[in-house]
N, C-alpha and C positions, 0 to 999 in steps of 0.2 A: 450806507447801503443796507437795505433790508435783507433778511434771510432769503426771501424769495428772489431778490436781485442776484444773490450769489448762486442759488440753485433753482433756476427758473423752470426746469423741466425734469421729470423723472423718467427713467428708462423702463420700458415694459416690453420685453421680448424684441428688442431692437427698435421699437417704435417710441416716439416721444408723446407724452400726454401732458397737456396743460391742466390748469385747475378745472373743476367741474363747471359746466354751464349753469346759467340761472335756472334753466328747465330741470337739470339734474338735481340742483339744490332744492327746488320746489318739490320734486318727487321724494327726495330724502326727508323733507319736512313731513310730508303726508305719511311716509312709511314709519317714521319715528312716532308720529302721533298715534298710529294704529298699534305699534308695539307697546307704547306706554299704556294705552287703554287696556290692552291684553294683560300686561303685568299688574296693573293696579286692580283690575277687575278680579283676576285670579287671586291676587294677594289679599284682596278685601274680604275673602271668605274666612280668613283667620286660620285656614288649614293649609299647610305646605305639603308638597308631594311626599317628602320623607316621613310624614306622619300617617299616611294612608295605611301603611303596613300594620300599624298597631290599632287600627280602627275596625270595628265590626263591618262586615261586608255591606250590610243594609245601610250603614251610615256613610261608607266610603263611596258607594255607587252613585248616589245623587250628586255628590261633589264632582266626580269624574264626568258624569253626564253633562252637568252644567258647564264644566271646563271645555268639553268637546263642542258644545253649542257655541260657546264664545269663540273658540278657534275657527269654527266654520263661518261664524258671522264676520269675523275680522278678515279672513281670506276672501269671503264672498263680496264684501263691501269693496275691498281693494280691486278685485277683478271687475266688478260692476262699474266703478267710477274711474278706472284706468291707471291705477298705480301699483298693480300687483307685481310688475317687473322691477319696481323700485326697491323692493325688499332685498337686503343683502342675503347671501346664502345662510348665514348664521341666524338672521331674523326669521327667514322662511322656515328653517329647521325648528326654531323655538316655537313658532306658532303651530306647526304641524305635529309636533311631538305630543303624544298622549300625556295627560296631566301626571299620571303615576310615574312616568318615565322621565319627567323633567327634573333637572337638578334645582334645588331650592334657590341656588345663587342665580340661575337664569331668570327667575321671576324678580328677584331683588334687582338684578342688573337692568331689567326692562323698566322698572319704575324709576331708577336713577337716570334713565335716558332723558327725563324731563329737562335736565340741565343742558344736555346736548341739543335738544329741541329749542331751548331758549336761545342758544348761540346761533343756531341755524336760522331761526325766525328773525333775529337781529340782523344777520347777514343779508336777509331778504327785505330788510327795511319794514318788517311787520311789527317790531317792538322798538321803542325809542332807544333803550340802552340795556346793556347787560348789567344786572345788579352786582353789588359788591360780592367778593368771593366768600363772604361768611353768611350770605343770604340765599336761601333756596328759592328756586322758581316755584310759582304758584300754579294751581290747576286752572287759572283763568286762561292759560295758554291754549287750552282745549277749545275755547270759543273762537279762536282766530281762524282755524281751518274748518271749512264746511265741505263735507264729502262731495256733495253734488256740484260744488264749484271748482273741483280739482282742475279740470281742463282749462278753464278760463284763468284760474290762478297761475297755472304753470305757463300758459301762453304769455301772460303779462308780467311774469316774475322779473325782477330787476335786483341785481346785487349792489351792495355798497361799493364805493371805489376801493380798489385793491389796497391802497395805502391804509385805509381804515381797517380793513380785514386783517392786514398784516400786523398793525399796531395792537389790535385786540388779541391776535394769536400770540404775539410776543409777551403780552401781559399774562396770558394764561400759562404760557411756558414758564414765566418767572415764578408765578405762584406754585406751579407744579415742582419746580426746582426747590422752592422753600420747603415744601412738604417732604420731598425726598431727602433733603439735608437733615431735617429733624429725624427722619427714619434712620439715617446713618448714626446720629447721636444716640437715639434710643437703643439701637442695636449694639452700641459700644464699639463701633468700627474704629480701628486705629487711624489716626490722622496722618496723612502723608506729609513728608517734609516739604515745606513751602516757605519761600522767603516772605517775610512780613506777617505771616499768620502762624499762630501756635495751636489753633483748634478750629473746629467747624463753626463755632459761634463767632469767632473773629471774622470769618468770611461772611457770615450772615449780617453782622453789624456793618461791615464795609459795604456790602451790596445794598442793604437797606438805605444807607446814607447816600450812596452814589446814585441809585435809581431815583430816590426822592429829589435829589438836586437836579437831575436831568428831566424830572417831571414824568418819569415812567410809572412811578408808584404814587398813587394819590395821597395816601396817608401812611405814616409810620408811628411807632410807639416804642420808646426805650431801645432805639436803634434796631428795630425789627419790624416785620410786616404787622400792620394793625388788623386784628381779627377778633370778633366778639368783644370789642372794647378793650382789648389788652394785647400784649405782645404775643406773637405766634408761639414763641417758646413756652408761654404760660398757659396755652390751651389745655384743657383736660383731654384725656384720651378720647372721650366721646365727641368733644368739639373738634378735635383734630381729625377724627374719622369723617365727620360731616363735611368740614371744609375741604378735606382731601378728596372726597367723592365729588363734590361740586367742581373742584379744580380739574380733576382727571377727565370728567365728562366734557367740560367746556374746551379744554385743551385738545381733546380728541376731535371734537366737532370742528373747531377752527383750523386745526391742522389739515383736516379733510377738505374744508372749503378752500384753503389756500393751495391745494394741489400736492400735498406731501405724501399722500397714499399712493402706492404703486398702482398705476392704471386707474387711479381714483376708486379703488376697491375699498369700500368702507371698513370691512372687517379687518383689513390689513393696515389701517392707519397707525403710524408710529407716534409715540408720545415721548420720545427721548428728551432729556434735558441736559 
């Protein structure tokens, strides 16, 4: 039985809510597309909000003015083409906040949403497959969604069968679990007493072998998840950070698509493992 089979509905103030509809997922795709454009355009300037304070006013002002125009453009396009209400509260706040007051991480987070968008577009059958978890999504995703076609896109949107969505969600959760297990090892967390296992790596090896045998994990290496052509445990810190960011975004998006967020509220989507 799938996870969804055990927990089919989430409670929200006494009401039940199933997974988001195809129309809601389509709106989420367009909202994410806009947020990513916002983050990439602002980040492309090479100047982050935290750097403005140390810059001369005559240099900082043009950057702030450009950021304000971008914010206005993104919000205006969303309103004009019908998906303004599809922004989550946090996304709306990010876009509306003056550049100087934005946290640098908010811009970084917006650019990483490309991975969430990839998962959402796959759910909507707009991309053939979700890439391996050591491979970032490309900017070609921007070509899929056309602003002026939002209404027709949303009206005809169709989700993949739920079993496919759940299978992809389970794989994302598995990869997220692997990343968090390495985090425990890196932090030197004490290993709890468990029968058959003496350390976290024992559990990793057992899980990699078992999931590979079940067909849940496409490839393994040295009794570990295969990433960047080597065992996950051998990833450099930079590689681990990249794979971890890819994983977290996809897990987040697929959990939302499968209805695990309270009331389908995007910002509150859980990613427990």
